C-alpha positions in Angstrom: 25.2 -77.9 -2.0 27.3 -75.4 -0.1 25.7 -72.8 2.2 25.7 -69.2 1.0 28.6 -67.1 2.2 27.8 -65.0 5.2 29.4 -61.5 5.6 30.2 -60.1 9.0 29.8 -56.4 9.7 32.4 -56.7 12.4 34.9 -57.3 9.7 34.3 -53.8 8.4 34.3 -52.3 11.9 37.8 -53.8 12.5 39.0 -52.4 9.2 37.8 -48.9 10.0 39.3 -48.9 13.5 42.6 -50.0 11.9 42.8 -47.4 9.1 40.1 -44.8 10.1 38.8 -44.3 6.5 38.4 -46.7 3.6 37.3 -46.8 -0.1 34.7 -49.2 -1.5 37.5 -51.3 -2.9 39.0 -51.6 0.6 35.6 -52.7 2.0 34.9 -55.2 -0.7 38.3 -56.7 -0.2 37.8 -57.0 3.5 34.5 -58.8 3.1 35.6 -60.9 0.2 32.9 -59.8 -2.2 32.6 -58.0 -5.5 29.1 -56.7 -4.9 28.7 -53.0 -3.8 25.2 -53.7 -2.4 26.6 -56.3 0.0 29.0 -53.7 1.4 26.2 -51.1 1.8 24.0 -53.5 3.7 26.8 -54.0 6.3 27.6 -50.3 6.4 24.0 -49.5 7.3 24.3 -51.7 10.4 27.4 -49.6 11.4 26.2 -46.0 10.9 28.6 -44.7 8.3 29.5 -41.4 6.6 30.6 -40.7 3.0 33.2 -38.1 2.4 32.1 -34.8 0.8 35.6 -34.4 -0.6 37.3 -36.7 -3.2 33.9 -37.2 -4.9 32.6 -39.3 -2.1 35.1 -42.1 -2.6 35.8 -42.5 1.2 33.8 -43.9 4.1 34.1 -43.8 7.8 32.0 -44.7 10.8 30.1 -42.3 13.1 31.9 -43.8 16.1 35.3 -42.9 14.6 34.6 -39.4 13.3 35.3 -36.5 15.7 33.2 -33.7 14.3 34.0 -30.1 15.2 31.6 -27.3 16.1 30.8 -26.9 12.4 30.1 -30.6 12.0 33.3 -31.3 10.1 36.1 -33.9 10.5 39.1 -34.8 8.3 41.6 -37.6 8.2 44.6 -37.3 5.9 43.0 -34.6 3.8 39.7 -36.6 3.4 36.8 -34.5 4.7 33.5 -35.7 6.2 30.5 -33.8 7.4 27.8 -34.6 9.9 25.4 -32.9 7.5 26.1 -35.3 4.6 26.9 -34.2 1.1 28.8 -31.1 0.1 25.6 -29.5 -1.1 23.8 -30.2 2.2 26.8 -29.1 4.2 27.1 -25.8 2.3 23.4 -25.1 2.8 23.6 -25.8 6.5 26.7 -23.7 7.1 25.4 -20.7 5.1 22.0 -20.9 6.7 23.4 -20.8 10.2 26.3 -18.4 9.7 26.2 -15.2 11.7 27.2 -13.1 8.7 26.6 -15.4 5.7 29.6 -16.6 3.5 31.4 -15.4 0.5 32.3 -18.4 -1.7 36.0 -18.0 -0.9 35.3 -18.0 2.8 33.3 -21.2 2.6 36.0 -22.8 0.5 38.4 -22.0 3.3 36.1 -23.6 5.8 35.3 -26.8 3.7 38.7 -27.2 1.9 37.0 -27.9 -1.4 35.5 -25.9 -4.2 31.9 -24.8 -3.5 30.9 -22.5 -6.4 28.9 -25.3 -8.2 27.2 -26.3 -5.0 26.3 -22.7 -4.1 25.0 -22.1 -7.6 22.8 -25.1 -7.4 21.4 -24.1 -4.0 20.5 -20.6 -5.3 18.9 -22.1 -8.4 16.8 -24.5 -6.2 15.9 -21.5 -4.0 17.4 -23.1 -0.9 19.8 -20.2 -0.4 19.8 -16.5 -1.3 22.7 -14.2 -2.4 23.2 -10.5 -2.3 25.9 -8.3 -3.8 28.2 -7.1 -1.0 31.6 -5.3 -1.5 31.7 -6.3 -5.1 31.0 -10.0 -4.7 28.1 -12.3 -3.8 27.3 -13.0 -0.2 25.4 -16.2 0.3 22.6 -16.0 2.9 19.7 -17.9 4.4 16.4 -18.0 2.6 14.7 -17.1 5.9 14.0 -13.3 5.7 14.7 -12.6 9.3 18.0 -14.6 9.4 19.1 -13.1 6.1 18.5 -9.5 7.5 20.7 -10.4 10.5 23.4 -11.8 8.3 23.5 -8.8 6.0 23.6 -6.5 9.1 26.5 -8.4 10.7 28.4 -8.5 7.4 27.9 -4.7 7.1 29.5 -4.3 10.5 32.4 -6.6 9.6 33.0 -4.6 6.4 33.0 -1.4 8.3 35.7 -2.7 10.7 39.1 -1.0 10.9 41.7 -2.1 8.4 43.9 -2.8 11.4 41.8 -5.8 12.3 43.6 -8.5 10.4 41.3 -11.3 11.3 43.1 -14.1 9.5 46.5 -13.5 11.1 48.0 -13.8 14.5 49.5 -10.4 14.6 48.7 -7.6 17.0 45.2 -6.5 16.1 44.9 -3.4 18.3 47.9 -1.0 18.4 48.5 0.5 21.9 47.0 3.9 20.9 43.8 2.3 19.7 43.5 0.1 22.8 43.9 3.2 25.0 41.3 5.2 23.1 38.8 2.3 23.3 39.3 1.7 27.0 39.0 5.4 27.8 35.8 5.8 25.8 34.4 2.6 27.4 35.0 4.0 30.8 32.8 7.1 30.1 29.7 5.0 29.3 27.0 3.8 31.7 26.5 0.1 32.3 24.0 -0.5 29.5 26.0 1.6 27.0 29.1 -0.4 27.9 27.3 -3.7 27.3 26.0 -2.5 23.9 29.3 -1.0 22.9 31.1 -4.3 23.7 28.5 -6.2 21.7 28.9 -3.9 18.7 32.7 -4.3 18.7 32.3 -8.1 19.0 30.0 -8.1 15.9 32.6 -6.0 14.0 35.2 -8.6 14.8 33.1 -11.7 13.8 34.0 -15.2 14.9 35.7 -15.1 18.4 34.8 -11.5 18.9 33.1 -12.0 22.3 36.3 -13.5 23.8 38.7 -10.9 22.3 36.6 -7.9 23.2 36.0 -9.2 26.8 39.8 -9.6 27.2 40.5 -6.1 25.8 37.9 -4.4 28.0 38.4 -6.6 31.1 34.7 -7.7 31.3 32.9 -11.0 31.4 32.5 -12.7 28.0 28.8 -13.3 28.9 28.3 -9.5 29.1 29.7 -9.1 25.6 27.5 -11.9 24.3 24.4 -10.3 25.9 25.1 -6.9 24.4 25.7 -8.5 21.0 22.4 -10.4 21.2 20.5 -7.3 22.3 21.8 -5.4 19.3 20.9 -8.2 16.8 17.4 -8.5 18.3 17.1 -4.7 18.8 16.0 -5.6 22.3 16.7 -2.4 24.1 15.1 1.0 24.8 16.7 4.0 23.2 17.5 6.6 25.9 16.2 10.1 25.3 13.0 8.9 23.5 10.1 9.2 25.8 7.2 6.7 25.6 3.8 8.1 24.7 2.3 9.9 27.7 5.6 10.3 29.4 7.3 13.6 30.4 6.1 16.8 32.1 2.4 17.4 32.0 1.3 20.5 30.0 0.6 23.6 32.2 -3.0 24.5 32.2 -3.8 28.1 31.5 -5.6 30.2 34.0 -8.9 31.2 32.4 -9.2 34.2 34.8 -6.2 35.8 33.1 -7.2 35.1 29.5 -10.9 36.0 29.8 -12.3 39.3 30.8 -15.1 39.6 33.4 -18.4 40.5 32.0 -19.1 44.2 32.0 -15.4 45.2 32.0 -14.0 47.4 29.3 -10.6 46.7 27.9 -8.2 49.6 28.3 
């Protein structure tokens, strides 16, 4: 009686390092098996990811994927996420976004259709949505985070039409640059920080760096101003705290009261 065939996970690792991604058919062929479960047992030993694009047909290893700051990685138009499935990825990206996402924006980020995933997340009460500028903005379910996202989106929607965020053209004409810089120079230190933070919020992604470059200040200063605005962590000048200000003048009772026995003339 022949011994049962043993399957080596290293065979799969070698295949992945050769071609980066693989289908189930590729993996079964490498192992010499027709059983999906055998492949999955070996994949678990290797820490793998399933693509969220192409209906999950592709696999890769965690040691191969080079995820970006959003937790995404692609190889030859096949997309993977550190967060897992498309639904889970959409939920995470919307939940952590500074200004939420319109469906079209999220599709640009993920390179796949997301409307069904977003609809499912709203139905399951895992995300919220609000009508903004004639379309639905998808937001976090956390009330505080949602409020911040809607506020940031409002700032973005109020931004000048000259700010063509998706292009590489000149975003500030010379006249506008000069006006911003002159106005900035008239402010005190705290006002400059908050103004820079506000302009960075209007810009959106990459705003800290761009505004810091425009105004000639440190990027950390812009980030601090932006965070103070979002958290409303600053004192409004001109508004005195209770008990502050000049003390009321006490009236002299000798002037207001007549001495006993004195007739008023």
